[in-house]
C-alpha positions in Angstrom: -4.6 -5.4 39.3 -3.2 -8.4 37.4 -5.5 -10.4 35.2 -5.0 -13.7 33.5 -1.5 -15.1 33.0 -1.1 -15.6 29.2 2.5 -14.9 28.0 1.9 -16.2 24.5 5.1 -16.7 22.4 3.5 -15.0 19.4 4.0 -11.4 20.7 6.2 -9.2 18.6 9.1 -7.7 20.4 8.8 -4.0 21.3 11.4 -1.5 20.1 14.6 -1.5 22.2 14.1 2.1 23.3 10.6 1.5 24.8 10.4 2.1 28.5 9.0 -0.5 30.9 5.3 -0.1 31.5 1.8 -1.3 30.7 0.9 -1.3 27.0 -2.1 -2.5 25.0 -1.9 -6.2 24.3 -1.3 -6.4 20.6 -3.5 -9.5 20.3 -6.3 -9.2 22.9 -8.6 -6.2 22.9 -9.4 -4.7 26.3 -6.1 -6.1 27.8 -2.9 -4.5 28.9 0.4 -6.4 29.1 3.5 -5.4 31.0 6.7 -4.7 29.0 9.7 -4.9 31.4 12.0 -2.9 29.1 13.4 -6.0 27.4 10.6 -8.5 26.9 6.8 -9.0 27.4 6.0 -10.4 30.8 3.2 -12.9 31.5 1.3 -10.3 33.5 -1.8 -8.9 32.0 -4.6 -6.6 33.2 -8.1 -6.7 31.8 -11.0 -4.4 31.9 -9.8 -1.7 29.5 -12.0 -0.5 26.8 -9.6 -0.2 23.9 -9.7 -2.4 20.8 -6.7 -4.6 20.0 -4.4 -2.6 17.8 -3.8 -4.3 14.5 -0.1 -3.5 14.3 1.3 -2.5 17.7 5.1 -2.6 17.2 4.7 -4.1 13.8 7.2 -3.0 11.1 5.9 -0.7 8.5 4.8 -2.6 5.4 4.4 -0.6 2.2 1.5 -1.6 0.0 1.3 -1.0 -3.7 -1.7 -0.5 -5.7 -1.7 -0.6 -9.5 -3.4 2.0 -11.6 -6.5 0.8 -13.3 -6.0 0.1 -17.0 -7.6 2.8 -19.1 -8.3 2.8 -22.8 -6.5 4.9 -25.5 -9.2 7.6 -25.6 -9.4 7.9 -21.9 -5.6 8.2 -21.5 -5.4 10.8 -24.2 -8.6 12.8 -23.7 -7.1 16.3 -23.9 -4.7 15.3 -26.7 -7.6 14.1 -28.8 -9.6 17.3 -28.1 -6.5 19.4 -29.2 -6.2 17.4 -32.4 -9.9 17.7 -33.1 -9.9 21.4 -32.5 -6.8 21.8 -34.7 -8.5 20.0 -37.6 -11.6 22.1 -37.2 -9.5 25.2 -37.0 -7.7 24.3 -40.2 -11.0 23.8 -42.0 -12.4 27.1 -40.7 -9.2 28.9 -41.7 -9.1 27.5 -45.2 -12.9 27.8 -45.9 -13.9 30.9 -44.0 -10.6 32.7 -43.3 -11.3 32.6 -39.6 -7.9 32.5 -37.8 -8.7 34.0 -34.4 -9.7 30.6 -32.9 -6.1 29.2 -33.1 -5.6 29.6 -29.4 -8.2 26.9 -28.6 -6.2 23.9 -30.0 -3.0 25.4 -28.5 -4.6 25.6 -25.1 -5.9 22.0 -25.3 -2.4 20.9 -26.3 -0.9 22.6 -23.3 -3.5 21.0 -21.0 -2.6 17.6 -22.5 1.1 18.2 -21.8 0.2 19.2 -18.2 -1.7 15.9 -17.7 1.3 14.0 -19.2 -0.8 12.2 -21.7 1.1 9.8 -24.0 -0.2 11.6 -27.1 0.4 15.1 -25.8 3.6 15.9 -27.8 1.8 14.9 -31.0 -1.3 16.9 -30.1 0.8 20.0 -29.3 2.7 19.6 -32.6 -0.6 19.3 -34.6 -2.0 22.4 -32.7 1.0 24.5 -33.4 1.1 23.4 -37.0 -2.6 24.2 -37.4 -2.1 27.7 -36.0 0.9 28.3 -38.4 -1.1 27.0 -41.4 -4.1 29.1 -40.4 -1.9 32.2 -40.1 -0.4 31.4 -43.5 -3.9 31.2 -45.0 -4.4 34.8 -43.9 -1.9 35.9 -46.4 -2.8 37.3 -49.9 -5.1 35.1 -51.9 
């Protein structure tokens, strides 16, 4: 049952609470190595069809990935939509007296806030200001 003798000093220690037994060799695919409860033995068994695990008993290592850099317009897409609709709404309110569309810039501003865009507070302020100015334009002429 025993295969080649290859103790190899490069083996990582198993956790202290791991029972003695045969475990996949962390470095050689298709091989089992005996853990005696305290250290790896030199006894190996071959003929198993498992790949060598890449991190048997390896400590967890956290990897960090950075967010890709995006341009101003991409980072503030909904905010710019809200500001654009607010400007269009103000023009319509002043020229044609149409004030029912005020909900569109406000909804775009809310969406920008939900997406936590950098320009969202400004977009929301512009949207609310446009709605208020539009409603004021409804007054007597």
